[in-house]
N, C-alpha and C positions, 0 to 999 in steps of 0.2 A: 068246507061249506062255501057255497057260492055267495058272494057278497061280503064275506068275512075273511080277510087275509092281510098279509103285509103288502106294503106299497112303497113307492119311492120315499126315501127319508126315514124309513123304519129301521134300517140296519143299525145294529149296536144297541137297540132297545131291548128291554127285558121280555122274556117269555115266561109267564108265570101261571100258577094255578091258584085260584081263590077257594078258600075253604072256611068253615066255621068250626071253632073249637071253644067249648064253654061259652057259647053265644057271642064269641068274639070273632070278627072277621080277620082272616089271616091270609097273607099273600106269600107264596113260596116261589122264588125264582129258580127255575131249573134250566134255563137256556138263554142264549143271546140271539136275537134275530139276525139272520144272515141276509135274507132277501126272499123274493118271490118272483114269479114269472109274469103274471098277468093281473095283479092287483084285484084279486077276488073274483076272477072269472072261472073258478073251478080247478085251476092248476095248483100243484102243491107249493108250499112255502118251505124255506130252509132255515134250520136253527142249529146252533152249536150247543151241545149238552155240557153244562159247566159244573155239574155236581160230581163228575167223575173223580175218582181218588187221585188221579195225576193232574187233572186240569185245575181244580180248585186251589191247591197249594201254589201252582204256578201263577194263577191270577193274583193271589195275595202277595207273593214275593215280587212280582213285576210291578204291582201298584205301589208297594213300599219303595222299591228301587227308583221309581219314577219321581218320588217326592224328594230325592236327594239332589243337591246342587250339581249341575253339569251332568245329569244322569245320561244324557245323549252320548257321552263318551264311554259308558260302561262296557260296550261291546268290544273295546280295544283290549281288555284283559280277559275276556270270556269268549272263547271260540264257539261255545255252544249257543250263543245268541245269533239268530239269523238277522241279517240286514237285507231288507227288501229293496229292489231296484227295478227300474225299467230300462235305463241306459247305463253304460259303463262309467260315465262321469259321476254317477251317484255312489260309486264304490271306491274305497281307499286303494284297493288293488288295481282299479281300472278295468275289472272284469265282472260283467253281469251275465249270468246264465240262467235262463228260465225263471226270471224274477227274483233271483237271489244273488247277492254279491259273493264272489269267490274270494275267500280270505287270502291275504298276501302269503307268499311262500316263507318269508322270514317272520319269526314270531315277535320280534322286537317292536314295541309300540311306543318306545320312549320319546322319540322326536315328534310324535303326532298327538301327544296329550296336551291338555291345557298347562300353561305355565303359572307357577305361583307368583310370578312377577306381574302378571296381568290381573287386576282386580275387577275389571268390568266383565260381567258374565256374558255380555254380548260380543266381547272381543277378548276371549281368553287365550288366544294363541300368540306366541312370541316369535316373530320372524324379522330379521334385520333390525333388531332392537326396537321394534314397534309391535304393539298389541293390535291384533287384527281378528276379524270374524273367522270362524271355522268354515270348512266345507262340510256340507251335510247332504244326505239323500233327500229326495223330494218330500218325504214324510216328516223330516226334522227329528227323527228318533235315533239317528246314527250320524255322529259328526266326528271329524278328525281335523287336526291342524295341518295346514299345507306345509310341505317341506321347504 
């Protein structure tokens, strides 16, 4: 519909259907707004369907994991987690290809994890007997301790 569409700032918002059941108004979220082209000028909008049997459980597990302390280090033990990048310095391996970090060839992540000796969550990395801030990608959702 012309004049009704997504626009700048709508990304990440809900895409829903409004219905009435037993005279009660009900909203059912079925997607997440990805974006649009021309803010209501007749071009299509883009959405991500979230009720898919594989997407919904992933959303729940990701949201739960994000609530854990130092969750930005979870990718170090799980190679199925994609780390997004734009430049190589945003990757622990130093390699960024088509927007994704290429995992390091060695599977050991021991020396890049937070130290139990560092209690400050903003400086969880131990190097040269000093607690320091981690290195992270630009999104802040993937971090590692510098060697």
